C-alpha atoms as a printed R data frame, in Angstrom:
    type eleno elety resid chain resno       x       y       z
1   ATOM     1    CA   MET     A     1 -60.946   3.445  23.905
2   ATOM     2    CA   ASN     A     2 -60.886   2.964  20.132
3   ATOM     3    CA   ILE     A     3 -58.185   5.599  19.813
4   ATOM     4    CA   THR     A     4 -56.122   3.856  22.489
5   ATOM     5    CA   ILE     A     5 -56.500   0.468  20.802
6   ATOM     6    CA   GLU     A     6 -55.619   2.014  17.448
7   ATOM     7    CA   ARG     A     7 -52.490   3.604  18.860
8   ATOM     8    CA   LEU     A     8 -51.452   0.402  20.618
9   ATOM     9    CA   SER     A     9 -51.977  -1.556  17.413
10  ATOM    10    CA   LYS     A    10 -49.782   0.855  15.472
11  ATOM    11    CA   ILE     A    11 -47.073   0.746  18.127
12  ATOM    12    CA   ALA     A    12 -47.165  -3.063  18.130
13  ATOM    13    CA   LEU     A    13 -46.971  -3.106  14.324
14  ATOM    14    CA   ILE     A    14 -43.995  -0.717  14.323
15  ATOM    15    CA   ILE     A    15 -42.198  -2.820  16.957
16  ATOM    16    CA   PHE     A    16 -42.904  -6.006  14.998
17  ATOM    17    CA   ILE     A    17 -41.663  -4.578  11.689
18  ATOM    18    CA   THR     A    18 -38.593  -3.063  13.370
19  ATOM    19    CA   SER     A    19 -37.790  -6.408  15.011
20  ATOM    20    CA   ILE     A    20 -38.106  -8.294  11.726
21  ATOM    21    CA   VAL     A    21 -35.882  -5.769   9.952
22  ATOM    22    CA   GLY     A    22 -33.339  -5.944  12.790
23  ATOM    23    CA   ILE     A    23 -33.257  -9.748  12.678
24  ATOM    24    CA   LEU     A    24 -32.832  -9.751   8.896
25  ATOM    25    CA   ILE     A    25 -30.012  -7.205   9.130
26  ATOM    26    CA   TYR     A    26 -28.283  -9.311  11.784
27  ATOM    27    CA   PHE     A    27 -28.347 -12.470   9.663
28  ATOM    28    CA   VAL     A    28 -27.204 -10.757   6.455
29  ATOM    29    CA   LYS     A    29 -24.742  -8.348   8.101
30  ATOM    30    CA   GLY     A    30 -21.829  -9.905   6.211
31  ATOM    31    CA   ALA     A    31 -23.442  -9.131   2.868
32  ATOM    32    CA   LEU     A    32 -24.263  -5.587   4.013
33  ATOM    33    CA   PHE     A    33 -20.644  -4.735   4.857
34  ATOM    34    CA   PRO     A    34 -19.763  -3.363   1.357
35  ATOM    35    CA   PHE     A    35 -22.867  -1.168   1.437
36  ATOM    36    CA   ILE     A    36 -21.981   0.135   4.912
37  ATOM    37    CA   ILE     A    37 -18.515   1.007   3.630
38  ATOM    38    CA   ALA     A    38 -20.116   2.703   0.620
39  ATOM    39    CA   ILE     A    39 -22.381   4.804   2.848
40  ATOM    40    CA   VAL     A    40 -19.410   5.880   4.975
41  ATOM    41    CA   VAL     A    41 -17.374   6.786   1.878
42  ATOM    42    CA   ALA     A    42 -20.333   8.682   0.390
43  ATOM    43    CA   TYR     A    43 -20.682  10.769   3.553
44  ATOM    44    CA   ILE     A    44 -16.964  11.577   3.440
45  ATOM    45    CA   LEU     A    45 -16.941  12.527  -0.254
46  ATOM    46    CA   HIS     A    46 -20.234  14.435  -0.342
47  ATOM    47    CA   PRO     A    47 -18.835  17.838   0.796
48  ATOM    48    CA   PHE     A    48 -16.048  17.639  -1.808
49  ATOM    49    CA   VAL     A    49 -18.522  16.762  -4.557
50  ATOM    50    CA   LYS     A    50 -20.783  19.694  -3.640
51  ATOM    51    CA   THR     A    51 -17.835  22.103  -3.464
52  ATOM    52    CA   ILE     A    52 -16.536  21.148  -6.914
53  ATOM    53    CA   GLU     A    53 -20.062  21.180  -8.334
54  ATOM    54    CA   ASN     A    54 -20.470  24.822  -7.291
55  ATOM    55    CA   PHE     A    55 -17.546  25.807  -9.541
56  ATOM    56    CA   ILE     A    56 -18.859  24.043 -12.649
57  ATOM    57    CA   PRO     A    57 -20.335  26.462 -15.239
58  ATOM    58    CA   LEU     A    58 -23.954  26.004 -16.302
59  ATOM    59    CA   ARG     A    59 -24.645  23.733 -13.345
60  ATOM    60    CA   ALA     A    60 -28.065  25.335 -12.908
61  ATOM    61    CA   ARG     A    61 -28.974  24.523 -16.509
62  ATOM    62    CA   TYR     A    62 -27.432  21.037 -16.609
63  ATOM    63    CA   PRO     A    63 -27.470  19.800 -12.987
64  ATOM    64    CA   ASN     A    64 -27.094  16.099 -13.821
65  ATOM    65    CA   ILE     A    65 -24.063  16.691 -16.026
66  ATOM    66    CA   ALA     A    66 -22.528  18.998 -13.424
67  ATOM    67    CA   ILE     A    67 -22.809  16.473 -10.615
68  ATOM    68    CA   ILE     A    68 -21.440  13.651 -12.803
69  ATOM    69    CA   ILE     A    69 -18.423  15.800 -13.701
70  ATOM    70    CA   SER     A    70 -17.956  16.682 -10.034
71  ATOM    71    CA   ILE     A    71 -18.087  13.030  -8.939
72  ATOM    72    CA   THR     A    72 -15.667  12.061 -11.718
73  ATOM    73    CA   ILE     A    73 -13.144  14.688 -10.578
74  ATOM    74    CA   VAL     A    74 -13.414  13.516  -6.961
75  ATOM    75    CA   TYR     A    75 -12.974   9.893  -8.061
76  ATOM    76    CA   LEU     A    76  -9.835  10.796 -10.030
77  ATOM    77    CA   ILE     A    77  -8.352  12.646  -7.042
78  ATOM    78    CA   LEU     A    78  -9.250   9.751  -4.747
79  ATOM    79    CA   PHE     A    79  -7.716   7.237  -7.175
80  ATOM    80    CA   ILE     A    80  -4.446   9.192  -7.307
81  ATOM    81    CA   PHE     A    81  -4.412   9.444  -3.503
82  ATOM    82    CA   ILE     A    82  -5.049   5.702  -3.060
83  ATOM    83    CA   MET     A    83  -2.400   4.704  -5.605
84  ATOM    84    CA   GLY     A    84   0.128   7.029  -3.994
85  ATOM    85    CA   SER     A    85  -0.689   5.617  -0.566
86  ATOM    86    CA   LEU     A    86  -0.298   2.061  -1.863
87  ATOM    87    CA   VAL     A    87   3.112   2.825  -3.343
88  ATOM    88    CA   LEU     A    88   4.400   4.738  -0.311
89  ATOM    89    CA   LEU     A    89   2.752   2.995   2.645
90  ATOM    90    CA   VAL     A    90   1.920  -0.603   1.769
91  ATOM    91    CA   PRO     A    91   5.510  -1.921   1.376
92  ATOM    92    CA   PRO     A    92   6.726  -0.628   4.779
93  ATOM    93    CA   LEU     A    93   3.447  -1.636   6.407
94  ATOM    94    CA   LEU     A    94   3.726  -5.208   5.120
95  ATOM    95    CA   THR     A    95   7.370  -5.437   6.165
96  ATOM    96    CA   GLN     A    96   6.750  -4.004   9.623
97  ATOM    97    CA   THR     A    97   3.629  -6.114  10.185
98  ATOM    98    CA   THR     A    98   5.403  -9.353   9.246
99  ATOM    99    CA   ASP     A    99   8.395  -8.521  11.426
100 ATOM   100    CA   LEU     A   100   6.183  -7.478  14.333
101 ATOM   101    CA   LEU     A   101   4.187 -10.711  14.174
102 ATOM   102    CA   ASN     A   102   7.403 -12.717  14.336
103 ATOM   103    CA   GLN     A   103   8.936 -10.664  17.134
104 ATOM   104    CA   LEU     A   104   5.824  -9.986  19.246
105 ATOM   105    CA   PRO     A   105   6.361 -12.668  21.951
106 ATOM   106    CA   ALA     A   106   9.991 -11.563  22.366
107 ATOM   107    CA   PHE     A   107   8.916  -7.915  22.553
108 ATOM   108    CA   ILE     A   108   6.499  -8.612  25.398
109 ATOM   109    CA   THR     A   109   9.177 -10.584  27.273
110 ATOM   110    CA   ASN     A   110  11.773  -7.833  26.757
111 ATOM   111    CA   ALA     A   111   9.344  -5.135  27.851
112 ATOM   112    CA   ARG     A   112   8.613  -6.947  31.105
113 ATOM   113    CA   ALA     A   113  12.331  -7.590  31.659
114 ATOM   114    CA   ASN     A   114  13.154  -3.907  31.162
115 ATOM   115    CA   VAL     A   115  10.453  -2.805  33.574
116 ATOM   116    CA   GLU     A   116  11.593  -5.363  36.151
117 ATOM   117    CA   SER     A   117  15.195  -4.139  35.853
118 ATOM   118    CA   TRP     A   118  13.993  -0.588  36.392
119 ATOM   119    CA   ASN     A   119  12.044  -1.728  39.414
120 ATOM   120    CA   GLN     A   120  15.125  -3.358  40.897
121 ATOM   121    CA   GLU     A   121  17.310  -0.324  40.183
122 ATOM   122    CA   TYR     A   122  14.890   2.244  41.545
123 ATOM   123    CA   SER     A   123  12.992   0.064  44.013
124 ATOM   124    CA   SER     A   124  13.586   2.538  46.795
125 ATOM   125    CA   ASN     A   125  11.928   5.341  44.816
126 ATOM   126    CA   ILE     A   126   9.074   3.515  43.080
127 ATOM   127    CA   PRO     A   127   6.102   2.463  45.222
128 ATOM   128    CA   ASP     A   128   4.914  -1.126  44.959
129 ATOM   129    CA   GLN     A   129   1.542   0.002  43.652
130 ATOM   130    CA   ILE     A   130   3.135   1.685  40.631
131 ATOM   131    CA   ARG     A   131   5.171  -1.425  39.832
132 ATOM   132    CA   LEU     A   132   2.013  -3.512  39.979
133 ATOM   133    CA   GLU     A   133   0.193  -1.075  37.696
134 ATOM   134    CA   ILE     A   134   3.040  -1.119  35.137
135 ATOM   135    CA   ASP     A   135   3.135  -4.909  35.160
136 ATOM   136    CA   SER     A   136  -0.639  -5.026  34.772
137 ATOM   137    CA   VAL     A   137  -0.516  -2.614  31.824
138 ATOM   138    CA   LEU     A   138   2.159  -4.707  30.110
139 ATOM   139    CA   ASN     A   139   0.209  -7.919  30.665
140 ATOM   140    CA   ASP     A   140  -2.997  -6.340  29.384
141 ATOM   141    CA   GLY     A   141  -1.163  -4.763  26.461
142 ATOM   142    CA   GLY     A   142   0.407  -8.060  25.479
143 ATOM   143    CA   ASN     A   143  -2.900  -9.884  25.687
144 ATOM   144    CA   ILE     A   144  -4.631  -7.194  23.634
145 ATOM   145    CA   LEU     A   145  -1.908  -7.288  20.988
146 ATOM   146    CA   LEU     A   146  -1.982 -11.081  20.745
147 ATOM   147    CA   SER     A   147  -5.781 -11.115  20.575
148 ATOM   148    CA   SER     A   148  -5.791  -8.371  17.952
149 ATOM   149    CA   PHE     A   149  -3.279 -10.112  15.721
150 ATOM   150    CA   LYS     A   150  -5.081 -13.442  16.098
151 ATOM   151    CA   ALA     A   151  -8.293 -11.695  15.071
152 ATOM   152    CA   ILE     A   152  -6.519 -10.133  12.097
153 ATOM   153    CA   ILE     A   153  -5.165 -13.518  11.014
154 ATOM   154    CA   HIS     A   154  -8.595 -15.114  11.433
155 ATOM   155    CA   ARG     A   155 -10.265 -12.312   9.491
156 ATOM   156    CA   THR     A   156  -7.627 -12.555   6.755
157 ATOM   157    CA   ALA     A   157  -8.232 -16.299   6.440
158 ATOM   158    CA   THR     A   158 -11.980 -15.705   6.292
159 ATOM   159    CA   ILE     A   159 -11.505 -13.100   3.581
160 ATOM   160    CA   ALA     A   160  -9.285 -15.474   1.611
161 ATOM   161    CA   ILE     A   161 -11.971 -18.161   1.795
162 ATOM   162    CA   HIS     A   162 -14.608 -15.697   0.628
163 ATOM   163    CA   ALA     A   163 -12.381 -14.051  -1.981
164 ATOM   164    CA   LEU     A   164 -15.158 -13.972  -4.579
165 ATOM   165    CA   THR     A   165 -17.482 -12.141  -2.194
166 ATOM   166    CA   LEU     A   166 -14.691  -9.673  -1.439
167 ATOM   167    CA   VAL     A   167 -14.063  -8.985  -5.127
168 ATOM   168    CA   ILE     A   168 -17.770  -8.460  -5.769
169 ATOM   169    CA   GLY     A   169 -17.952  -6.176  -2.741
170 ATOM   170    CA   LEU     A   170 -14.995  -4.099  -3.916
171 ATOM   171    CA   VAL     A   171 -16.660  -3.708  -7.298
172 ATOM   172    CA   VAL     A   172 -20.006  -2.772  -5.759
173 ATOM   173    CA   VAL     A   173 -18.641  -0.110  -3.372
174 ATOM   174    CA   PRO     A   174 -17.549   2.545  -5.930
175 ATOM   175    CA   ILE     A   175 -20.676   1.963  -8.012
176 ATOM   176    CA   PHE     A   176 -22.942   2.284  -4.979
177 ATOM   177    CA   VAL     A   177 -21.053   5.381  -3.815
178 ATOM   178    CA   PHE     A   178 -21.517   6.933  -7.260
179 ATOM   179    CA   TYR     A   179 -25.287   6.516  -7.186
180 ATOM   180    CA   LEU     A   180 -25.527   7.670  -3.571
181 ATOM   181    CA   LEU     A   181 -23.722  10.875  -4.512
182 ATOM   182    CA   LYS     A   182 -25.529  11.378  -7.814
183 ATOM   183    CA   ASP     A   183 -29.097  10.449  -6.835
184 ATOM   184    CA   ARG     A   184 -29.153  11.301  -3.129
185 ATOM   185    CA   GLU     A   185 -32.125  13.652  -3.416
186 ATOM   186    CA   SER     A   186 -34.127  11.367  -5.710
187 ATOM   187    CA   LEU     A   187 -33.454   8.382  -3.424
188 ATOM   188    CA   LYS     A   188 -34.645  10.440  -0.483
189 ATOM   189    CA   THR     A   189 -37.784  11.483  -2.370
190 ATOM   190    CA   SER     A   190 -38.533   7.889  -3.386
191 ATOM   191    CA   PHE     A   191 -38.202   6.729   0.205
192 ATOM   192    CA   VAL     A   192 -40.426   9.510   1.546
193 ATOM   193    CA   ASP     A   193 -43.079   8.900  -1.145
194 ATOM   194    CA   PHE     A   194 -43.402   5.334   0.124
195 ATOM   195    CA   PHE     A   195 -45.282   6.701   3.168
196 ATOM   196    CA   PRO     A   196 -48.772   8.247   3.334
197 ATOM   197    CA   ASP     A   197 -49.030  11.974   2.616
198 ATOM   198    CA   TYR     A   198 -49.595  12.959   6.244
199 ATOM   199    CA   TYR     A   199 -46.328  11.278   7.338
200 ATOM   200    CA   ARG     A   200 -44.052  12.417   4.511
201 ATOM   201    CA   SER     A   201 -42.897  15.666   6.097
202 ATOM   202    CA   HIS     A   202 -41.991  13.776   9.271
203 ATOM   203    CA   MET     A   203 -40.110  11.056   7.386
204 ATOM   204    CA   SER     A   204 -38.246  13.757   5.490
205 ATOM   205    CA   GLU     A   205 -37.245  15.281   8.822
206 ATOM   206    CA   VAL     A   206 -36.149  11.848  10.084
207 ATOM   207    CA   LEU     A   207 -33.845  11.475   7.072
208 ATOM   208    CA   ASN     A   208 -32.508  14.990   7.638
209 ATOM   209    CA   ILE     A   209 -31.701  14.139  11.266
210 ATOM   210    CA   MET     A   210 -29.934  10.922  10.277
211 ATOM   211    CA   HIS     A   211 -28.024  12.671   7.502
212 ATOM   212    CA   LYS     A   212 -26.961  15.495   9.799
213 ATOM   213    CA   VAL     A   213 -25.897  13.351  12.764
214 ATOM   214    CA   ILE     A   214 -24.304  10.400  10.964
215 ATOM   215    CA   GLY     A   215 -22.675  12.497   8.250
216 ATOM   216    CA   ALA     A   216 -21.193  15.010  10.681
217 ATOM   217    CA   TYR     A   217 -19.964  12.241  12.975
218 ATOM   218    CA   ILE     A   218 -18.296  10.208  10.225
219 ATOM   219    CA   ARG     A   219 -16.545  13.249   8.757
220 ATOM   220    CA   ALA     A   220 -15.420  14.390  12.218
221 ATOM   221    CA   GLN     A   221 -14.055  10.977  13.214
222 ATOM   222    CA   VAL     A   222 -12.254  10.457   9.912
223 ATOM   223    CA   THR     A   223 -10.691  13.922  10.206
224 ATOM   224    CA   LEU     A   224  -9.566  13.242  13.777
225 ATOM   225    CA   ALA     A   225  -8.214   9.819  12.778
226 ATOM   226    CA   ALA     A   226  -6.216  11.331   9.909
227 ATOM   227    CA   VAL     A   227  -4.752  14.002  12.195
228 ATOM   228    CA   VAL     A   228  -3.792  11.431  14.847
229 ATOM   229    CA   TRP     A   229  -2.297   9.094  12.226
230 ATOM   230    CA   ILE     A   230  -0.111  11.844  10.738
231 ATOM   231    CA   VAL     A   231   0.967  13.346  14.085
232 ATOM   232    CA   ILE     A   232   1.797   9.991  15.718
233 ATOM   233    CA   THR     A   233   3.642   8.688  12.646
234 ATOM   234    CA   ILE     A   234   5.757  11.831  12.262
235 ATOM   235    CA   GLY     A   235   6.353  12.073  16.009
236 ATOM   236    CA   LEU     A   236   7.482   8.455  16.337
237 ATOM   237    CA   LEU     A   237   9.723   8.791  13.268
238 ATOM   238    CA   ILE     A   238  11.379  11.868  14.787
239 ATOM   239    CA   ILE     A   239  11.875  10.066  18.109
240 ATOM   240    CA   GLY     A   240  13.288   7.070  16.232
241 ATOM   241    CA   VAL     A   241  10.805   4.418  17.343
242 ATOM   242    CA   ASP     A   242  10.728   1.126  15.459
243 ATOM   243    CA   TYR     A   243   7.528   0.322  13.518
244 ATOM   244    CA   ALA     A   244   6.582   4.024  13.532
245 ATOM   245    CA   VAL     A   245   4.498   3.783  10.344
246 ATOM   246    CA   LEU     A   246   2.582   0.737  11.584
247 ATOM   247    CA   LEU     A   247   1.996   2.250  15.029
248 ATOM   248    CA   GLY     A   248   0.752   5.451  13.389
249 ATOM   249    CA   VAL     A   249  -1.760   3.451  11.351
250 ATOM   250    CA   PHE     A   250  -2.893   1.679  14.532
251 ATOM   251    CA   ALA     A   251  -3.367   5.042  16.247
252 ATOM   252    CA   GLY     A   252  -5.449   6.362  13.349
253 ATOM   253    CA   ILE     A   253  -7.652   3.259  13.222
254 ATOM   254    CA   PHE     A   254  -8.203   3.204  16.979
255 ATOM   255    CA   GLU     A   255  -9.105   6.903  16.855
256 ATOM   256    CA   LEU     A   256 -12.261   5.923  14.962
257 ATOM   257    CA   ILE     A   257 -13.464   4.440  18.261
258 ATOM   258    CA   PRO     A   258 -14.655   7.292  20.506
259 ATOM   259    CA   ILE     A   259 -13.563   7.674  24.142
260 ATOM   260    CA   VAL     A   260 -11.364   4.549  24.425
261 ATOM   261    CA   GLY     A   261  -9.584   4.699  21.059
262 ATOM   262    CA   ALA     A   262  -6.660   6.861  22.210
263 ATOM   263    CA   TRP     A   263  -5.860   4.520  25.109
264 ATOM   264    CA   LEU     A   264  -6.042   1.442  22.887
265 ATOM   265    CA   ALA     A   265  -3.560   3.078  20.506
266 ATOM   266    CA   PHE     A   266  -1.080   3.787  23.315
267 ATOM   267    CA   ILE     A   267  -0.863   0.180  24.584
268 ATOM   268    CA   PRO     A   268   0.913  -1.410  21.552
269 ATOM   269    CA   THR     A   269   3.212   1.612  21.289
270 ATOM   270    CA   LEU     A   270   4.123   1.315  24.970
271 ATOM   271    CA   VAL     A   271   4.923  -2.403  24.703
272 ATOM   272    CA   ILE     A   272   7.057  -2.011  21.568
273 ATOM   273    CA   VAL     A   273   8.998   0.999  22.867
274 ATOM   274    CA   LEU     A   274   9.692  -0.684  26.213
275 ATOM   275    CA   SER     A   275  11.013  -3.766  24.416
276 ATOM   276    CA   THR     A   276  13.074  -2.089  21.674
277 ATOM   277    CA   SER     A   277  14.076   1.394  22.878
278 ATOM   278    CA   PRO     A   278  13.179   1.820  26.566
279 ATOM   279    CA   GLU     A   279  15.289   4.975  26.801
280 ATOM   280    CA   LYS     A   280  12.793   6.682  24.449
281 ATOM   281    CA   ILE     A   281   9.717   5.958  26.552
282 ATOM   282    CA   PHE     A   282   9.798   9.428  28.129
283 ATOM   283    CA   TRP     A   283   9.499  11.173  24.755
284 ATOM   284    CA   VAL     A   284   6.805   8.772  23.588
285 ATOM   285    CA   VAL     A   285   4.752   9.477  26.708
286 ATOM   286    CA   ILE     A   286   5.251  13.219  26.127
287 ATOM   287    CA   LEU     A   287   4.095  12.832  22.496
288 ATOM   288    CA   PHE     A   288   0.930  10.936  23.403
289 ATOM   289    CA   GLY     A   289   0.333  13.179  26.415
290 ATOM   290    CA   ILE     A   290   0.454  16.404  24.402
291 ATOM   291    CA   LEU     A   291  -1.687  14.879  21.655
292 ATOM   292    CA   GLN     A   292  -4.234  13.651  24.176
293 ATOM   293    CA   LEU     A   293  -4.255  17.038  25.939
294 ATOM   294    CA   VAL     A   294  -4.873  19.003  22.748
295 ATOM   295    CA   HIS     A   295  -6.967  16.406  20.942
296 ATOM   296    CA   GLY     A   296  -8.838  14.709  23.770
297 ATOM   297    CA   GLY     A   297  -9.239  17.778  25.949
298 ATOM   298    CA   ILE     A   298 -10.027  20.459  23.383
299 ATOM   299    CA   ILE     A   299 -10.602  19.333  19.784
300 ATOM   300    CA   ALA     A   300 -12.483  16.024  20.096
301 ATOM   301    CA   PRO     A   301 -14.999  17.112  22.780
302 ATOM   302    CA   ARG     A   302 -15.777  20.278  20.838
303 ATOM   303    CA   ILE     A   303 -16.343  18.381  17.587
304 ATOM   304    CA   GLN     A   304 -18.251  15.499  19.157
305 ATOM   305    CA   SER     A   305 -20.449  17.838  21.194
306 ATOM   306    CA   PHE     A   306 -22.099  18.864  17.931
307 ATOM   307    CA   THR     A   307 -22.578  15.284  16.769
308 ATOM   308    CA   LEU     A   308 -22.926  13.037  19.833
309 ATOM   309    CA   LYS     A   309 -25.224  14.761  22.296
310 ATOM   310    CA   VAL     A   310 -25.387  11.731  24.561
311 ATOM   311    CA   HIS     A   311 -23.685  10.634  27.761
312 ATOM   312    CA   PRO     A   312 -20.316   8.835  27.344
313 ATOM   313    CA   VAL     A   313 -21.780   5.753  29.062
314 ATOM   314    CA   LEU     A   314 -24.417   5.476  26.332
315 ATOM   315    CA   VAL     A   315 -21.687   5.894  23.719
316 ATOM   316    CA   LEU     A   316 -19.786   2.962  25.240
317 ATOM   317    CA   VAL     A   317 -22.975   0.871  25.277
318 ATOM   318    CA   ALA     A   318 -23.525   1.709  21.602
319 ATOM   319    CA   ILE     A   319 -19.927   0.681  20.844
320 ATOM   320    CA   VAL     A   320 -20.343  -2.688  22.579
321 ATOM   321    CA   ILE     A   321 -23.685  -3.416  20.900
322 ATOM   322    CA   GLY     A   322 -22.381  -2.211  17.538
323 ATOM   323    CA   SER     A   323 -19.284  -4.417  17.764
324 ATOM   324    CA   GLU     A   324 -21.459  -7.445  18.507
325 ATOM   325    CA   ILE     A   325 -23.752  -6.756  15.559
326 ATOM   326    CA   GLY     A   326 -21.411  -5.403  12.908
327 ATOM   327    CA   GLY     A   327 -17.813  -5.790  14.046
328 ATOM   328    CA   LEU     A   328 -15.589  -2.825  13.190
329 ATOM   329    CA   SER     A   329 -18.294  -1.108  11.145
330 ATOM   330    CA   GLY     A   330 -20.661  -1.478  14.110
331 ATOM   331    CA   VAL     A   331 -18.077   0.069  16.432
332 ATOM   332    CA   ILE     A   332 -17.723   3.066  14.117
333 ATOM   333    CA   LEU     A   333 -21.407   3.538  13.266
334 ATOM   334    CA   GLY     A   334 -22.938   2.447  16.594
335 ATOM   335    CA   PRO     A   335 -22.581   5.811  18.417
336 ATOM   336    CA   PRO     A   336 -23.966   8.043  15.617
337 ATOM   337    CA   ILE     A   337 -26.851   5.651  14.945
338 ATOM   338    CA   ALA     A   338 -27.698   5.636  18.656
339 ATOM   339    CA   THR     A   339 -27.552   9.438  18.651
340 ATOM   340    CA   ALA     A   340 -29.757   9.632  15.558
341 ATOM   341    CA   ILE     A   341 -32.319   7.318  17.180
342 ATOM   342    CA   LYS     A   342 -32.300   9.534  20.274
343 ATOM   343    CA   GLU     A   343 -32.821  12.684  18.194
344 ATOM   344    CA   ILE     A   344 -35.602  11.051  16.150
345 ATOM   345    CA   PHE     A   345 -37.340   9.880  19.323
346 ATOM   346    CA   LYS     A   346 -37.030  13.403  20.743
347 ATOM   347    CA   TYR     A   347 -38.461  14.869  17.533
348 ATOM   348    CA   PHE     A   348 -41.581  12.694  17.636
349 ATOM   349    CA   THR     A   349 -41.945  13.106  21.395
350 ATOM   350    CA   ASP     A   350 -41.921  16.892  21.024
351 ATOM   351    CA   LEU     A   351 -44.460  16.730  18.208
352 ATOM   352    CA   ASN     A   352 -46.700  14.355  20.123
353 ATOM   353    CA   SER     A   353 -46.592  16.535  23.248
354 ATOM   354    CA   GLN     A   354 -47.719  19.474  21.115
355 ATOM   355    CA   GLY     A   355 -50.368  17.398  19.359
356 ATOM   356    CA   THR     A   356 -48.791  18.306  16.029
357 ATOM   357    CA   ILE     A   357 -48.756  14.797  14.576
358 ATOM   358    CA   ASN     A   358 -52.431  14.091  15.202
359 ATOM   359    CA   ASP     A   359 -53.471  17.604  14.096
360 ATOM   360    CA   TYR     A   360 -51.391  17.322  10.936
361 ATOM   361    CA   ARG     A   361 -52.809  13.903  10.105
362 ATOM   362    CA   THR     A   362 -56.423  14.993  10.784
363 ATOM   363    CA   SER     A   363 -56.077  18.086   8.604
364 ATOM   364    CA   ASN     A   364 -54.777  15.996   5.710
365 ATOM   365    CA   VAL     A   365 -57.327  13.216   6.125
366 ATOM   366    CA   ASN     A   366 -60.184  15.753   6.066
367 ATOM   367    CA   LYS     A   367 -59.060  16.892   2.603
368 ATOM   368    CA   TYR     A   368 -60.105  13.576   1.043
């Protein structure tokens, strides 16, 4: 009975501490956003830092100097890439975004008018159900676009009001990323040493699981998003679609959202093409169809099968909960965090079923 009470007390304590931490995170989530961005960036840059570090002479003798040089080289490459992107992409993006905001209501009206004219011309060949579905898609697409742009405007105003916080956050991110890359192992050791000796190996394994799942997921999603962004942008430019650069950026951003991201990216493209160049809709559908066939049917499932070993329904639940807690960062990090929690729970369940945890603790306690 004492053992049962002891276990129940520990479980209650863990639940209580977890709840307090969760509540604190929820109330300070705005302040945590720069650190979340820093963690994501650190996961993306880590493989490049390690690769460059392996080519630095005397890295075994001077490991700290080698890793600092490696991080510096990666930072310089990243700085050049960002500056080049700002020069090449920001001007057309600003122009296209401003124009799209001004023309959006007219685009939605024109898209519906074009579809209605098609319905009248080919009414004998198009079933009523298809016409209703097209009209529903246009209505939903217009509502989503309007809601998205309103959210962007609201977020922009909020950022402007909290400009000082934004500046501080932008300064903190590269510094925090630097220390995450430089002192990752020492930070891990310090965290593990916080726990009693008989739990340290398990906490080290917990960190390894989180690092493996979250790191692999972030790198996979960013890679997929970059591929989709480039392919959609180039494809739309070749077809001659207006706002091709902006629509490509939308497609890349939406790709960060698993399962539903590809469909969300297609809706604004569909509305704009129907309103500006309806004769090009066939080629746009072909472009997205081929991309979805290759990407959604072959590449993405294969990549995500190694990182998200959970049912798609649970992924969607994690997305919804993550969006409520952390906004866009919650949408991106919700699925891998849910997967990591599942893997950690499985790890401790397997150990407990084998009696490994209690045996390991008893053997260590008996040493003292």
